[in-house]
C-alpha positions as a LaTeX table, in Angstrom:
\begin{tabular}{lrrr}
\hline
Residue & $x$ (\AA) & $y$ (\AA) & $z$ (\AA) \\
\hline
Met1 & 14.39 & $-6.60$ & $-24.32$ \\
Pro2 & 13.78 & $-4.05$ & $-21.52$ \\
Glu3 & 10.45 & $-2.34$ & $-21.51$ \\
Asn4 & 10.06 & 1.40 & $-21.90$ \\
Thr5 & 10.83 & 2.82 & $-18.46$ \\
Ser6 & 10.15 & 6.43 & $-19.32$ \\
Asp7 & 6.71 & 6.27 & $-17.78$ \\
Ala8 & 5.38 & 5.10 & $-14.44$ \\
Lys9 & 3.50 & 2.17 & $-15.96$ \\
Gly10 & 6.70 & 0.82 & $-17.50$ \\
Leu11 & 8.51 & 1.11 & $-14.16$ \\
Leu12 & 5.66 & $-0.60$ & $-12.35$ \\
Ser13 & 5.66 & $-3.39$ & $-14.94$ \\
Gln14 & 9.37 & $-3.93$ & $-14.39$ \\
Leu15 & 8.91 & $-3.88$ & $-10.62$ \\
Glu16 & 6.08 & $-6.39$ & $-10.93$ \\
Ala17 & 8.22 & $-8.70$ & $-13.07$ \\
Leu18 & 11.13 & $-8.41$ & $-10.62$ \\
Leu19 & 8.91 & $-9.09$ & $-7.61$ \\
Asp20 & 7.22 & $-11.97$ & $-9.42$ \\
Glu21 & 10.64 & $-13.52$ & $-9.96$ \\
Tyr22 & 11.75 & $-13.18$ & $-6.33$ \\
Met23 & 8.45 & $-13.59$ & $-4.47$ \\
Val24 & 7.22 & $-16.61$ & $-6.44$ \\
Asn25 & 9.89 & $-18.27$ & $-8.61$ \\
Lys26 & 12.90 & $-17.83$ & $-6.29$ \\
Ala27 & 11.00 & $-17.78$ & $-3.00$ \\
Pro28 & 12.38 & $-20.20$ & $-0.40$ \\
Phe29 & 8.90 & $-21.68$ & $-0.04$ \\
Asn30 & 5.49 & $-21.17$ & $-1.61$ \\
Leu31 & 2.26 & $-21.00$ & 0.30 \\
Pro32 & 0.09 & $-24.12$ & 0.07 \\
Lys33 & $-2.91$ & $-23.92$ & $-2.26$ \\
Glu34 & $-5.34$ & $-24.03$ & 0.68 \\
Val35 & $-3.66$ & $-21.04$ & 2.33 \\
Lys36 & $-3.74$ & $-19.08$ & $-0.95$ \\
Glu37 & $-7.46$ & $-19.85$ & $-1.31$ \\
Phe38 & $-8.11$ & $-18.77$ & 2.26 \\
Ile39 & $-6.25$ & $-15.48$ & 1.75 \\
Ala40 & $-8.11$ & $-14.79$ & $-1.50$ \\
Asn41 & $-11.47$ & $-15.56$ & 0.12 \\
Val42 & $-10.93$ & $-13.54$ & 3.30 \\
Ser43 & $-9.04$ & $-10.51$ & 1.96 \\
Pro44 & $-12.01$ & $-8.59$ & 0.47 \\
Tyr45 & $-13.79$ & $-8.78$ & 3.81 \\
Leu46 & $-10.66$ & $-7.64$ & 5.65 \\
Val47 & $-10.31$ & $-4.64$ & 3.34 \\
Ile48 & $-13.93$ & $-3.66$ & 4.02 \\
Val49 & $-13.55$ & $-4.05$ & 7.79 \\
Phe50 & $-10.26$ & $-2.13$ & 7.94 \\
Ala51 & $-11.62$ & 0.64 & 5.70 \\
Val52 & $-14.65$ & 1.08 & 7.96 \\
Leu53 & $-12.42$ & 1.10 & 11.04 \\
Ala54 & $-9.91$ & 3.49 & 9.45 \\
Leu55 & $-12.38$ & 6.14 & 8.30 \\
Pro56 & $-13.02$ & 7.67 & 11.73 \\
Val57 & $-9.31$ & 7.63 & 12.49 \\
Ile58 & $-8.47$ & 9.35 & 9.21 \\
Phe59 & $-11.18$ & 11.96 & 9.67 \\
Ala60 & $-10.03$ & 12.62 & 13.24 \\
Ala61 & $-6.43$ & 12.89 & 12.06 \\
Leu62 & $-7.48$ & 15.35 & 9.37 \\
Gly63 & $-9.18$ & 17.50 & 11.99 \\
Ile64 & $-6.30$ & 17.30 & 14.44 \\
Thr65 & $-3.79$ & 18.04 & 11.67 \\
Ala66 & $-5.78$ & 21.03 & 10.47 \\
Phe67 & $-6.07$ & 22.34 & 14.01 \\
Leu68 & $-2.51$ & 21.71 & 15.23 \\
Ser69 & $-0.43$ & 22.42 & 12.10 \\
Pro70 & $-0.14$ & 26.18 & 12.73 \\
Phe71 & 0.93 & 25.54 & 16.32 \\
Ala72 & 3.48 & 22.94 & 15.25 \\
Ala73 & 4.99 & 25.40 & 12.79 \\
Leu74 & 5.20 & 28.08 & 15.49 \\
Gly75 & 6.44 & 25.72 & 18.17 \\
Gly76 & 9.40 & 24.36 & 16.29 \\
Tyr77 & 11.55 & 26.97 & 14.61 \\
Gly78 & 13.54 & 24.42 & 12.70 \\
Phe79 & 13.09 & 20.83 & 11.75 \\
Tyr80 & 10.60 & 19.71 & 14.39 \\
Gly81 & 7.77 & 22.09 & 13.56 \\
Phe82 & 8.10 & 21.47 & 9.85 \\
Ser83 & 8.48 & 17.72 & 10.14 \\
Trp84 & 5.37 & 17.19 & 12.23 \\
Gly85 & 3.14 & 18.88 & 9.67 \\
Tyr86 & 4.97 & 17.31 & 6.76 \\
His87 & 4.74 & 13.78 & 8.18 \\
Ala88 & 1.08 & 14.22 & 9.00 \\
Ile89 & 0.14 & 15.54 & 5.57 \\
Val90 & 2.13 & 12.91 & 3.66 \\
Gly91 & 0.89 & 10.13 & 5.93 \\
Leu92 & $-2.74$ & 11.18 & 5.57 \\
Ala93 & $-2.49$ & 11.58 & 1.79 \\
Val94 & $-0.89$ & 8.15 & 1.42 \\
Ala95 & $-3.46$ & 6.56 & 3.75 \\
Leu96 & $-6.35$ & 8.09 & 1.80 \\
Ile97 & $-4.97$ & 7.12 & $-1.61$ \\
Thr98 & $-4.18$ & 3.60 & $-0.45$ \\
Met99 & $-7.59$ & 3.17 & 1.15 \\
Val100 & $-9.40$ & 4.45 & $-1.95$ \\
Leu101 & $-7.46$ & 2.06 & $-4.21$ \\
Glu102 & $-8.22$ & $-0.87$ & $-1.92$ \\
Ile103 & $-11.93$ & 0.02 & $-1.73$ \\
Ile104 & $-12.09$ & 0.30 & $-5.52$ \\
Ala105 & $-10.49$ & $-3.16$ & $-5.72$ \\
Val106 & $-13.02$ & $-4.88$ & $-3.43$ \\
Pro107 & $-15.64$ & $-5.82$ & $-6.09$ \\
Gly108 & $-12.88$ & $-7.25$ & $-8.28$ \\
Met109 & $-11.42$ & $-9.09$ & $-5.30$ \\
Phe110 & $-14.70$ & $-10.97$ & $-4.90$ \\
Lys111 & $-14.59$ & $-11.84$ & $-8.62$ \\
Arg112 & $-10.81$ & $-12.39$ & $-8.47$ \\
Thr113 & $-9.98$ & $-10.17$ & $-11.42$ \\
Arg114 & $-6.44$ & $-9.21$ & $-12.39$ \\
Lys115 & $-7.44$ & $-5.54$ & $-12.27$ \\
Ala116 & $-8.25$ & $-5.86$ & $-8.56$ \\
Trp117 & $-4.90$ & $-7.53$ & $-7.92$ \\
Thr118 & $-3.16$ & $-4.72$ & $-9.83$ \\
Leu119 & $-4.94$ & $-2.07$ & $-7.74$ \\
Leu120 & $-3.75$ & $-3.80$ & $-4.57$ \\
Phe121 & $-0.22$ & $-3.86$ & $-5.98$ \\
Tyr122 & $-0.39$ & $-0.14$ & $-6.77$ \\
Ala123 & $-1.69$ & 0.56 & $-3.25$ \\
Ser124 & 1.28 & $-1.31$ & $-1.76$ \\
Val125 & 3.75 & 0.62 & $-3.92$ \\
Ile126 & 2.17 & 3.95 & $-2.96$ \\
Ser127 & 2.30 & 2.97 & 0.70 \\
Leu128 & 6.01 & 2.18 & 0.44 \\
Ile129 & 6.72 & 5.42 & $-1.44$ \\
Gly130 & 4.81 & 7.33 & 1.25 \\
Ser131 & 6.94 & 5.76 & 3.98 \\
Val132 & 10.11 & 6.74 & 2.17 \\
Ile133 & 8.99 & 10.27 & 1.29 \\
Ser134 & 7.74 & 11.11 & 4.77 \\
Leu135 & 11.01 & 9.84 & 6.26 \\
Ser136 & 9.07 & 8.14 & 9.03 \\
Gly137 & 9.15 & 4.42 & 9.39 \\
Ile138 & 11.31 & 3.72 & 6.35 \\
Ile139 & 12.53 & 0.40 & 7.73 \\
Ser140 & 9.07 & $-0.72$ & 8.84 \\
Gly141 & 7.67 & 0.43 & 5.48 \\
Ile142 & 10.19 & $-1.70$ & 3.61 \\
Ile143 & 9.62 & $-4.74$ & 5.83 \\
Gly144 & 5.84 & $-4.34$ & 5.51 \\
Ala145 & 6.11 & $-4.00$ & 1.73 \\
Ile146 & 8.22 & $-7.15$ & 1.43 \\
Ile147 & 5.80 & $-9.19$ & 3.56 \\
Gly148 & 2.78 & $-7.75$ & 1.75 \\
Trp149 & 4.33 & $-8.34$ & $-1.66$ \\
Tyr150 & 5.16 & $-11.93$ & $-0.77$ \\
Ile151 & 1.53 & $-12.63$ & 0.13 \\
Leu152 & 0.20 & $-10.61$ & $-2.80$ \\
Phe153 & 2.41 & $-12.35$ & $-5.34$ \\
Gln154 & 1.71 & $-15.77$ & $-3.86$ \\
Val155 & $-2.04$ & $-15.33$ & $-4.51$ \\
Lys156 & $-1.56$ & $-13.62$ & $-7.89$ \\
Glu157 & $-2.26$ & $-16.85$ & $-9.78$ \\
Leu158 & $-5.80$ & $-16.91$ & $-8.35$ \\
Tyr159 & $-6.65$ & $-13.54$ & $-9.91$ \\
Thr160 & $-7.35$ & $-14.05$ & $-13.60$ \\
Asn161 & $-8.43$ & $-11.60$ & $-16.29$ \\
\hline
\end{tabular}
């Protein structure tokens, strides 16, 4: 019956099955085959473009965070000083992890392998967890995850083993 949920892989498998049920089987509408093909063809290029565009921003944010964190801690005695540094560190860590997973998935996205699809799924889960943990943009993180999961699960059938 239920899979072993004592490890992260078991939880992710259950989440994937649940999302597959609601984003594909019980979805109010499914994307047309042509749209799915277009998404699958364009997405590796989009990941490459966004990764190239995001690198300077991430490096700049790392530098600004490293420079301003001590001042933020001194400037805000309570919550504000702590939260700025905390949000920045969590946000940067999540952005880096997500970007690395997506870049690793690019060759498989061109070949349309299931492993590439799984890496994209993991990146989306990590992004959502980062939004919740950092306490910034929880609602937008959830809405973004739902939209992303809908698209990701709609094209899942195109990614074979």
